[in-house]
C-alpha positions in Angstrom: 141.4 75.0 153.1 143.3 75.8 149.9 144.7 72.3 149.7 141.2 70.9 150.1 140.0 73.0 147.2 142.9 72.0 145.0 142.2 68.3 145.7 138.5 68.8 145.0 139.2 70.5 141.7 141.7 67.8 140.7 139.0 65.1 141.3 136.4 67.1 139.3 138.9 67.5 136.4 139.7 63.7 136.5 136.0 62.9 136.4 135.4 65.3 133.5 138.2 63.6 131.5 136.6 60.2 132.3 133.3 61.3 131.0 134.8 62.6 127.8 136.8 59.4 127.3 133.7 57.3 127.9 131.4 59.6 125.8 129.3 60.2 128.8 129.0 56.5 129.7 129.9 55.5 133.3 129.1 53.0 135.9 126.9 55.5 137.7 123.8 57.5 136.7 124.9 59.5 133.6 123.4 58.4 130.4 125.5 57.8 127.3 125.6 60.6 124.9 123.3 60.2 121.9 124.9 59.2 118.6 125.6 62.0 116.1 122.8 62.9 113.8 123.0 62.1 110.1 123.2 65.8 109.4 126.2 66.2 111.7 127.9 63.3 110.1 127.4 64.8 106.7 128.8 68.2 107.8 131.8 66.4 109.3 132.4 64.4 106.1 132.1 67.5 103.9 134.0 69.7 106.4 131.2 72.3 106.4 131.0 75.2 108.9 132.7 74.5 112.2 134.1 71.2 110.8 136.5 73.1 108.5 138.8 73.1 111.5 141.2 70.2 111.7 139.9 67.4 113.8 141.7 66.1 116.9 140.5 62.6 117.8 136.9 63.3 116.8 134.0 61.7 118.6 130.7 62.7 120.1 131.1 66.2 121.6 134.7 66.3 120.3 136.1 67.7 117.1 139.0 70.0 118.0 139.2 69.0 121.7 138.6 72.6 122.9 135.4 71.9 124.9 137.4 69.4 127.0 140.7 71.1 127.3 139.9 74.9 127.5 139.1 75.1 131.1 140.3 76.8 134.3 140.5 75.9 137.9 140.3 78.9 140.3 140.6 78.9 144.1 139.3 81.9 146.0 138.9 82.6 149.7 135.7 80.6 150.2 135.2 78.7 147.0 136.7 76.7 144.2 135.6 77.1 140.5 136.0 74.6 137.7 135.0 76.3 134.5 134.8 75.4 130.8 135.8 78.4 128.7 134.7 77.5 125.2 131.9 79.9 124.3 129.6 77.0 123.3 130.2 75.1 126.5 127.1 76.4 128.2 125.0 74.6 125.5 126.5 71.3 126.5 125.9 71.8 130.2 122.1 71.7 130.0 
């Protein structure tokens, strides 16, 4: 069963990476992410607040890359868990 969970988590991880690369756009049912608001663009340009941090290939839902890369895969006896660890990830899951 552990091998099954490992394979399943690898598939979920690959799909997650595809969605980030395509900004939410895919050939299935997910809608493309909305463009950034003028307010967000202004904050990015002026490096206000969160955007003081150095960018890493910025795009929609990506500034430092933490949301995409700070994640864990856990296999327990009867379940597998794919989890995003950034404290703000929950707000992007809704």
